Steps between C-alpha positions, in 0.01 A plus 500: 500500500644836392431826685602848391733684737374842616685798641404695812264715290307198374638507145654203320878510477510292181592160634323200647575238762398136482326365808581138579214259427619291795405788733243713316334240277406196708158349569398659835459268797215645707551275800866598532396867487235439767749332736765769456253785560358314800848465648579869441179613675551251784848640561353851537295390802657596835343212691520690831130459595437361848198445726514392864385151571353368823835433665624854429208694653563669837217423742378295792517123486222441756191304405245773434187307605406164638500200272133400535163653577531832314289398201770616262808340350785415735784752495848501647739784422401858413771475232289253302449602135120497546519804733559863405869576557597136481760347273443447130452150361756413229609863469765609248864447592814654347604299196690519176272471196785451254558177312766373263492463124777353289701726270387334177134565580570865583691541172210342312254740668704808404542380142126433484401855600767655275360297210148622585617861499680447169183351349299803622761744355551640847881499476728785393877522469677830564868572454694550823458844653546686827405832658749762615308533826194341664199686356146364488421748221760341270363154573141608425615649167664166418173314569302751294740456207424127506126564543473298822466773763143394586581129538671283756858477382802293592842625390773234503858625529808307397691629800415718798433863406437717804379811315239311296382310808465813714322685218230231490452456872224762541279347230248245624440321170860456392783288634867469410681172568827337401519159332569327833184651654268389219219273620197330347262711710656831393493404132139385521393807698631745238307607191820584310858388548793705376837327473819695470726338243751401764237302689416257217827312511471449876140380476569253221809360672309459830194334350628306197 
């Protein structure tokens, strides 16, 4: 698959790059994508929720009424879960929601979503660029030149670029990541993906 290379003003520079069919042209595996997104979202959970159970409630341990003759159910401790202020039955405990996936499945998931984006023509390739200083205005002009300022965008850098990253940080619908930070969830969540030329080699070598 060939894609025209654009400059920072959104104009073609007169050359094209060939996207690897092994990364951008496979048959998508929906189950692999589901598992990878599920793992990503599970890892975002803090898992710090906690409720006090019966043994953790501070209160008297005396028997609150006699066993028989009251006409109501027998009751022992005031800390019983059936009373107001008592412990909670099977309450949440701190836990880690994360789970493991093998590397091959995660690679397959990323190739699947990249292939979907390629099929939908939601990929662009821009020659490497940088800003002299962090300015959100310059970044917005770049998005406008590509015609994607109103969409969720993901910009993939070949190597860390502090000025481009800081310029994008104030915009809610746009994110800048390096090749090593690319995930299935972020690709799927974006309407348009913009690769800098330097990022393609890294992506294809990581996923091929």
